[in-house]
C-alpha positions, 0 to 999 in steps of 0.5 A: 500500500502506497503512503497517503502523502508524497509525490506521484510515482509517474511524475518526472522531475527535471532540472533546468539549465542552472540545476534547479528543479522545475516547480512541481508538487512537494518540491520546495526551493530554499536557496542556501548561502553555503555554496560556491562555484565548481572548479573550472565549472566541472559537471558533477559525476558522483552522487553522494547520499547522506542522512540527517536529523536535527536534533538526532532522531527528531523528524519534526520542524524545520531545523535542518532547513534552518541549519543549511540557511545559517539561521538555526536557533541554537537555544532551541535544543541543547544538542545544537551547540555541537554544530554551532558555527558550521556552514554546510549545505546539500543540494537536496533534502528528502523529508520523511514524507517524500517532499524534496527541498532544494538548497543549491543548484546542481551546477554549483558546489554545495558544502556537504562532503567535507574531507573526502576521497572517491577513487583516489580523488579528494575534495568530493564536493568539487564533482558531486551532488549531495542528497540528504535523506531525513533519517538516522543510521538505525531507523528504516527510511520510508517508502515515500523517501525511496520513491522521491530518491528514485525520481530525483536521482533520475533527474540528476542523471538526466541533467549531468554525467553521473557515473557513480553513487555512494554514501558519505560513509564511503568517501569519508570512512572513519569520520562518517557512517551515513546513510548507514546500515538501514539504507537499502542499497539493493532496493535503491539500485533495483528501482533506479536502474543502477548497475553493480559497478556504479554502486559502492562496496561495503563501507568501513564503519567508524564514528559519526558526526556532523563536522564538515 
């Protein structure tokens, strides 16, 4: 049974020339100041999946959005002191109900990967698109999120020469653990038509954190 809320399974998403999603139901644009130009205007070739919840395990409210817009109320929860002063972003956030929030156009560099390395190349922000999925390492993601992720990944792959996909845990092992063991890579690959060689291998798990 499909969830009562969320985008249509048959509605295609598209990115414009700048890398913004075209207006559609359940899509919100919230431009973040935390971005800059890609080196030599490079087109992204890597898709990086993350999970995030603020505070950890909390899925109510707009703290993630406020964090990426540099307007988080640090007094609203004691845990927020752990991320005071950080300036980060992702290109997209997929909320628990499947709604998509875009912060940075895909032609620009969002600040989501931090110190990272993929196939011997460092600074993955330079050549990747970052998608945050609202969740935690130890809770399953929702059907609506997998549906929106499939549609969003398809749009990104149509607009850019994406050749590989991985988790934050794969490009920053020992520092990051997301999207974590509850993310169903087999389902993601099956529903999105990813080939085995485009997918990550098993990550070496280590301590997690939000440091970028």
